[in-house]
Residue frames relative to the residue before (quaternion, step in Angstrom):
aa qw qx qy qz dx dy dz
M 1.0000 0.0000 0.0000 0.0000 0.00 0.00 0.00
I 0.6596 0.4896 -0.3162 0.4746 3.58 0.88 -0.91
G 0.6338 0.5692 -0.3357 0.4020 3.57 0.93 -0.89
E 0.6545 0.5006 -0.3109 0.4737 3.58 0.94 -0.87
L 0.6715 0.4947 -0.2998 0.4631 3.59 0.92 -0.88
V 0.6186 0.5361 -0.3398 0.4631 3.58 1.06 -0.72
E 0.6407 0.5177 -0.3204 0.4679 3.57 0.95 -0.87
R 0.6616 0.4981 -0.3053 0.4701 3.58 0.95 -0.85
W 0.6370 0.5155 -0.3306 0.4681 3.60 0.95 -0.84
H 0.6684 0.5241 -0.3121 0.4256 3.58 0.86 -0.95
R 0.6213 0.5388 -0.3510 0.4477 3.60 1.04 -0.71
G 0.6612 0.4884 -0.3034 0.4819 3.58 1.04 -0.70
W 0.6349 0.5382 -0.3358 0.4411 3.58 0.99 -0.81
I 0.7065 0.4513 -0.2951 0.4584 3.59 0.75 -0.96
A 0.6028 0.5359 -0.3618 0.4676 3.59 1.15 -0.55
A 0.6727 0.5096 -0.2964 0.4470 3.58 0.90 -0.92
D 0.7705 0.3607 -0.1751 0.4955 3.57 0.99 -0.86
G 0.4447 -0.7112 0.4454 0.3131 3.60 1.26 -0.04
L 0.4185 0.7134 -0.4514 0.3351 3.58 1.08 0.77
T 0.3036 -0.7045 0.5952 0.2392 3.53 -1.37 -0.01
S 0.1252 -0.7921 0.5934 0.0694 3.56 -1.24 0.38
E 0.1151 -0.7713 0.6213 0.0761 3.53 -1.33 0.21
H 0.3681 -0.6475 0.5956 0.3009 3.53 -1.35 0.12
R 0.0748 -0.8074 0.5851 -0.0154 3.55 -0.50 1.26
D 0.8151 -0.0952 0.0009 0.5715 3.59 -0.45 1.22
G 0.7309 -0.4383 0.2262 0.4717 3.54 1.06 0.82
H 0.6583 0.4989 -0.3050 0.4740 3.57 1.28 -0.11
L 0.4700 -0.6906 0.4859 0.2572 3.55 -1.07 0.80
V 0.0074 0.8026 -0.5928 0.0658 3.58 -0.69 1.15
V 0.1834 -0.7755 0.5979 0.0865 3.56 -0.85 1.02
H 0.3456 -0.7246 0.5640 0.1933 3.56 -0.97 0.93
V 0.1197 -0.8270 0.5481 0.0372 3.59 0.00 1.30
N 0.1263 -0.8647 0.4765 0.0961 3.56 1.18 -0.73
R 0.4636 0.6083 -0.4979 0.4088 3.55 0.91 1.00
P 0.6538 -0.5573 0.3166 0.4021 3.62 -1.01 0.69
H 0.7541 0.3821 -0.2140 0.4894 3.60 0.92 -0.86
R 0.7811 0.1454 -0.0848 0.6012 3.61 1.29 -0.18
V 0.1237 -0.8173 0.5614 0.0400 3.55 0.02 1.31
F 0.7922 0.0735 -0.0190 0.6055 3.57 0.99 -0.89
E 0.0983 -0.7374 0.6562 0.1266 3.52 -1.28 0.45
W 0.2189 -0.7529 0.6128 0.0983 3.53 -0.73 1.16
I 0.1243 -0.7969 0.5901 0.0368 3.57 -0.97 0.90
A 0.3184 -0.7558 0.5450 0.1740 3.55 -0.67 1.12
T 0.2097 -0.7687 0.5908 0.1266 3.57 -0.91 0.88
D 0.7468 0.1499 -0.1280 0.6351 3.56 1.36 0.00
D 0.3834 -0.7618 0.4635 0.2407 3.61 -0.50 1.09
A 0.4896 0.6440 -0.4392 0.3908 3.61 1.27 -0.07
E 0.6867 0.4641 -0.2826 0.4829 3.59 1.22 -0.42
T 0.3229 0.7953 -0.4749 0.1943 3.59 1.27 0.11
A 0.6938 0.4887 -0.2995 0.4361 3.60 0.71 -1.03
A 0.6711 0.4918 -0.3016 0.4656 3.59 0.90 -0.89
L 0.6677 0.4955 -0.2979 0.4690 3.58 0.92 -0.87
A 0.6360 0.5376 -0.3272 0.4466 3.57 0.97 -0.87
A 0.6373 0.5234 -0.3302 0.4591 3.60 0.99 -0.77
V 0.6470 0.5133 -0.3165 0.4667 3.59 1.01 -0.80
V 0.6807 0.4853 -0.2880 0.4671 3.58 0.88 -0.95
A 0.6428 0.5290 -0.3246 0.4491 3.59 0.98 -0.81
A 0.7187 0.4416 -0.2435 0.4787 3.58 1.07 -0.73
S 0.4709 0.6962 -0.4351 0.3229 3.58 1.25 -0.15
A 0.4486 -0.6983 0.4936 0.2599 3.58 -1.07 0.75
E 0.7002 0.4318 -0.2606 0.5053 3.59 1.26 -0.35
P 0.5836 -0.5374 0.4498 0.4101 3.61 -1.18 0.41
S 0.0820 0.8187 -0.5538 0.1279 3.57 -0.53 1.18
W 0.2562 -0.7484 0.5962 0.1366 3.53 -1.21 0.67
L 0.1560 -0.7511 0.6317 0.1117 3.53 -1.34 0.36
S 0.1035 -0.7849 0.6099 0.0345 3.57 -0.80 1.09
V 0.0640 -0.8174 0.5722 -0.0191 3.56 -0.82 1.05
P 0.1992 -0.7401 0.6314 0.1177 3.61 -0.47 1.13
T 0.1171 0.8182 -0.5409 0.1557 3.58 -0.78 1.00
H 0.3629 -0.6799 0.5823 0.2587 3.53 -1.31 0.36
S 0.7200 0.3664 -0.2272 0.5438 3.61 1.29 -0.04
P 0.0695 -0.8680 0.4891 0.0512 3.61 0.60 1.10
Q 0.6402 0.5301 -0.3476 0.4339 3.62 0.96 -0.73
K 0.6372 0.5162 -0.3202 0.4743 3.57 1.02 -0.79
V 0.6582 0.5095 -0.3053 0.4625 3.58 0.95 -0.88
V 0.6282 0.5315 -0.3348 0.4590 3.60 0.94 -0.84
A 0.6588 0.5117 -0.3094 0.4566 3.58 0.92 -0.90
E 0.6693 0.4959 -0.3016 0.4637 3.60 0.96 -0.83
L 0.6443 0.5177 -0.3210 0.4624 3.58 1.00 -0.79
E 0.6853 0.4772 -0.2849 0.4706 3.58 0.89 -0.91
A 0.6212 0.5446 -0.3426 0.4474 3.59 1.06 -0.70
A 0.6756 0.4797 -0.2846 0.4821 3.58 1.17 -0.59
G 0.5812 -0.6111 0.3621 0.3970 3.58 1.28 -0.12
L 0.4909 0.6465 -0.4458 0.3771 3.59 1.22 0.26
V 0.3896 -0.6819 0.5665 0.2497 3.54 -1.29 0.46
V 0.2922 -0.7559 0.5597 0.1729 3.58 -0.64 1.10
A 0.1926 -0.8247 0.5274 0.0686 3.55 -0.33 1.29
R 0.7996 0.0743 -0.0076 0.5958 3.57 1.03 -0.81
P 0.1051 -0.8571 0.5027 0.0413 3.60 0.00 1.25
D 0.8025 0.3306 -0.1130 0.4836 3.59 1.16 -0.46
E 0.3104 0.7223 -0.5550 0.2718 3.57 0.83 0.98
T 0.3392 -0.7609 0.5331 0.1473 3.58 -1.28 0.24
F 0.2886 -0.7095 0.6203 0.1688 3.55 -1.07 0.87
M 0.0172 -0.8426 0.5339 -0.0684 3.61 -0.60 1.16
R 0.0870 -0.7743 0.6233 0.0666 3.54 -1.32 0.38
C 0.0625 -0.7894 0.6102 0.0248 3.54 -1.31 0.32
A 0.3889 -0.6388 0.6009 0.2821 3.55 -1.16 0.65
L 0.3970 -0.7932 0.4152 0.2020 3.56 -0.47 1.22
A 0.5637 0.6091 -0.4000 0.3889 3.61 1.06 -0.59
G 0.8266 0.2005 -0.1655 0.4991 3.56 -0.84 0.99
H 0.3691 0.7378 -0.4905 0.2809 3.59 1.25 0.18
P 0.5377 -0.6242 0.4440 0.3523 3.64 -0.94 0.77
A 0.0200 -0.7813 0.6238 -0.0102 3.56 -1.09 0.79
P 0.0591 -0.8520 0.5197 0.0216 3.59 0.47 1.19
E 0.5089 -0.6140 0.5091 0.3238 3.52 -1.24 0.53
P 0.5509 -0.6074 0.4382 0.3682 3.62 -1.10 0.52
P 0.5697 -0.5784 0.4449 0.3781 3.60 -1.15 0.50
A 0.6799 -0.4622 0.3670 0.4351 3.56 -1.27 0.28
G 0.7743 0.3318 -0.2603 0.4718 3.56 -0.97 0.90
Y 0.6986 0.4137 -0.2601 0.5228 3.57 1.30 -0.10
V 0.1489 -0.7765 0.6094 0.0586 3.55 -1.14 0.74
V 0.3076 -0.7513 0.5580 0.1718 3.59 -1.00 0.86
E 0.1040 -0.7755 0.6222 0.0256 3.55 -0.96 1.00
V 0.0978 -0.8024 0.5885 0.0185 3.59 -0.80 1.06
T 0.0046 0.7865 -0.6169 0.0292 3.57 -0.95 0.92
G 0.7015 0.5175 -0.3271 0.3649 3.56 -1.35 0.05
D 0.3303 -0.7180 0.5805 0.1958 3.49 -1.42 0.08
A 0.7985 0.1761 -0.0999 0.5669 3.62 0.03 -1.23
V 0.7212 0.2161 -0.1793 0.6333 3.57 1.21 -0.54
I 0.2012 -0.8054 0.5536 0.0661 3.54 -0.43 1.28
G 0.1188 -0.7764 0.6154 0.0659 3.55 -1.00 0.84
V 0.0568 -0.7828 0.6194 0.0193 3.57 -0.97 0.89
R 0.0187 -0.7627 0.6464 0.0098 3.54 -1.03 0.89
V 0.2051 -0.7279 0.6390 0.1408 3.54 -1.11 0.78
L 0.1435 -0.8328 0.5344 0.0163 3.55 -0.55 1.22
A 0.0736 -0.7472 0.6585 0.0510 3.52 -1.24 0.68
D 0.8189 -0.1262 0.0283 0.5592 3.58 -0.39 1.26
G 0.7297 -0.4408 0.2255 0.4716 3.56 0.99 0.90
E 0.6061 0.5395 -0.3510 0.4674 3.60 1.28 -0.13
V 0.4377 -0.6869 0.5117 0.2733 3.59 -1.01 0.83
A 0.1726 -0.8098 0.5578 0.0569 3.54 -0.52 1.23
A 0.7800 -0.0572 0.0585 0.6204 3.58 1.14 -0.67
S 0.0020 0.8108 -0.5840 0.0390 3.56 -1.13 0.57
G 0.0709 0.7952 -0.6016 0.0272 3.53 -1.32 0.21
L 0.2823 -0.7274 0.6013 0.1723 3.52 -1.36 0.32
M 0.0024 -0.7723 0.6341 0.0382 3.54 -1.26 0.42
A 0.1916 -0.7807 0.5883 0.0878 3.55 -0.73 1.11
V 0.2103 -0.7602 0.6035 0.1167 3.56 -0.93 0.93
V 0.0377 0.7756 -0.6245 0.0840 3.56 -0.68 1.19
G 0.7972 -0.0741 -0.0006 0.5992 3.55 -0.23 1.27
E 0.7771 -0.2814 0.2323 0.5128 3.57 -0.74 -1.07
D 0.5891 0.5706 -0.3668 0.4392 3.59 1.29 0.15
A 0.1188 -0.7500 0.6460 0.0780 3.54 -1.19 0.69
V 0.1143 -0.8170 0.5649 0.0174 3.57 -0.60 1.17
A 0.2918 -0.7709 0.5481 0.1423 3.56 -0.65 1.17
H 0.0006 -0.8041 0.5910 -0.0643 3.55 -1.02 0.85
R 0.8645 0.0767 -0.0743 0.4912 3.55 -1.11 0.80
I 0.1961 0.7582 -0.5854 0.2098 3.56 0.71 1.08
E 0.1031 0.8277 -0.5307 0.1505 3.56 -0.33 1.25
T 0.0960 -0.7556 0.6440 0.0718 3.54 -1.21 0.66
A 0.4746 -0.6761 0.4865 0.2844 3.57 -0.85 0.99
E 0.6517 -0.5686 0.3454 0.3641 3.56 -1.04 0.87
A 0.7062 0.4891 -0.2737 0.4326 3.59 0.86 -0.95
H 0.7458 0.3942 -0.2102 0.4942 3.59 1.22 -0.33
R 0.4148 0.7281 -0.4616 0.2913 3.58 1.21 0.32
R 0.7924 0.3081 -0.2646 0.4552 3.53 -1.39 0.41
R 0.5774 0.5509 -0.3993 0.4513 3.55 1.08 0.77
G 0.5854 -0.6242 0.3514 0.3796 3.55 1.26 0.30
L 0.3823 0.7611 -0.4650 0.2414 3.58 1.22 0.24
G 0.5795 0.5731 -0.3777 0.4394 3.60 1.13 -0.57
S 0.6536 0.5032 -0.3026 0.4775 3.56 1.03 -0.81
V 0.6198 0.5379 -0.3356 0.4625 3.57 1.08 -0.73
V 0.6510 0.5123 -0.3100 0.4666 3.58 0.94 -0.92
M 0.6851 0.4827 -0.2965 0.4580 3.58 0.80 -0.98
G 0.6533 0.5234 -0.3204 0.4433 3.57 0.94 -0.83
A 0.6674 0.4943 -0.2986 0.4702 3.57 0.96 -0.87
L 0.6355 0.5263 -0.3271 0.4605 3.59 0.98 -0.82
I 0.7153 0.4608 -0.2676 0.4521 3.56 0.82 -0.98
T 0.5751 0.5618 -0.3784 0.4588 3.60 1.09 -0.58
E 0.6800 0.4736 -0.2771 0.4863 3.56 0.97 -0.90
A 0.6484 0.5250 -0.3192 0.4495 3.59 0.98 -0.83
L 0.6250 0.5294 -0.3335 0.4668 3.60 1.02 -0.76
A 0.6522 0.5169 -0.3126 0.4580 3.57 1.01 -0.80
R 0.6961 0.4376 -0.2573 0.5077 3.59 1.24 -0.43
G 0.6595 -0.5662 0.2874 0.4022 3.57 1.24 0.34
A 0.4340 0.6991 -0.4709 0.3180 3.62 1.22 0.15
V 0.2213 -0.7799 0.5785 0.0901 3.55 -1.15 0.75
T 0.8054 0.2025 -0.0506 0.5548 3.57 0.95 -1.00
G 0.2414 -0.7547 0.5936 0.1411 3.54 -1.04 0.84
L 0.0576 -0.7781 0.6254 0.0127 3.57 -1.11 0.78
L 0.1574 0.7868 -0.5907 0.0852 3.58 -1.09 0.65
F 0.3436 -0.6459 0.6310 0.2581 3.49 -1.42 0.32
A 0.1611 -0.8274 0.5360 0.0466 3.59 -0.57 1.16
S 0.4309 -0.6604 0.5533 0.2685 3.53 -1.09 0.80
T 0.6972 -0.4525 0.3405 0.4396 3.57 -1.29 0.20
D 0.6840 0.4609 -0.2828 0.4896 3.59 0.99 -0.81
G 0.6904 0.5239 -0.2906 0.4055 3.58 0.88 -0.94
V 0.5749 0.6258 -0.3918 0.3528 3.58 1.04 -0.67
H 0.6161 0.5519 -0.3573 0.4338 3.62 1.05 -0.63
L 0.6191 0.5348 -0.3321 0.4694 3.58 1.04 -0.78
Y 0.7235 0.4637 -0.2677 0.4358 3.57 0.73 -1.05
R 0.6125 0.5393 -0.3542 0.4567 3.58 1.02 -0.71
G 0.6592 0.5230 -0.3007 0.4489 3.55 1.01 -0.84
L 0.6934 0.4463 -0.2603 0.5023 3.56 1.24 -0.47
G 0.6521 -0.5636 0.2988 0.4096 3.59 1.28 0.17
W 0.4509 0.6726 -0.4708 0.3503 3.60 1.23 0.20
E 0.2416 -0.7748 0.5706 0.1256 3.57 -1.14 0.69
K 0.5391 -0.6270 0.4712 0.3070 3.52 -1.23 0.59
I 0.2561 -0.7208 0.6233 0.1625 3.54 -1.05 0.88
S 0.7670 -0.1965 0.1793 0.5840 3.56 0.87 -1.01
D 0.5689 -0.5031 0.4915 0.4263 3.50 -1.37 -0.06
L 0.1793 -0.7670 0.6069 0.1059 3.56 -1.31 0.29
V 0.0885 -0.7885 0.6085 0.0139 3.56 -0.80 1.09
V 0.0990 -0.8015 0.5894 0.0183 3.58 -0.84 1.02
A 0.0067 -0.7992 0.5994 -0.0442 3.56 -0.86 1.05
Q 0.1760 -0.7742 0.5971 0.1143 3.55 -1.29 0.28
N 0.4997 -0.6413 0.4780 0.3326 3.54 -1.19 0.47
A 0.6059 -0.6086 0.3977 0.3230 3.55 -1.31 0.17
V 0.4331 0.7014 -0.4608 0.3287 3.59 1.23 0.31
S 0.3087 -0.7577 0.5485 0.1722 3.59 -0.79 1.02
P 0.6046 -0.5626 0.4123 0.3847 3.61 -1.16 0.57
């Protein structure tokens, strides 16, 4: 079940970021093509963690490995045993039925700007300055949130909820039914408050190759 959802999430992520991916020896690999992360391998079954970690550790390029799992401590131990550095041990894979999702209005002094089609972009502006922003890719009936960010000076004003609400309103209009995302430790509190539920834990590691 997790594997299917991971595959669906990944299709939205690569659409949102304009990336490509492949299945290499049966494993899902995204071509990120950034100096610090050339490839990101994504486990669709945490039973393959040890084997995947060995491949990523031996890679000549800076590479990451993301493992959705119900056993994060076991996964962390396997990643470290392979020589990987666990950068984010406590992220969360989440989903939400989009119908009825909260869509609050922006606070006074803020304006919402929406752009895009299959990849929706939302910016919340204050006097022309970007206070918060986010992307959402619609692939079939799935909507995948990406890069939900609020500028430091504008935090604790509910702008993350405004961004998510605007993105999902647009995604619903494009036929999306289910939302999927990988949440950071900080972001998970926002999404839970908006009705998102946990699918699994998520552990992210990287090899020791420098850019």
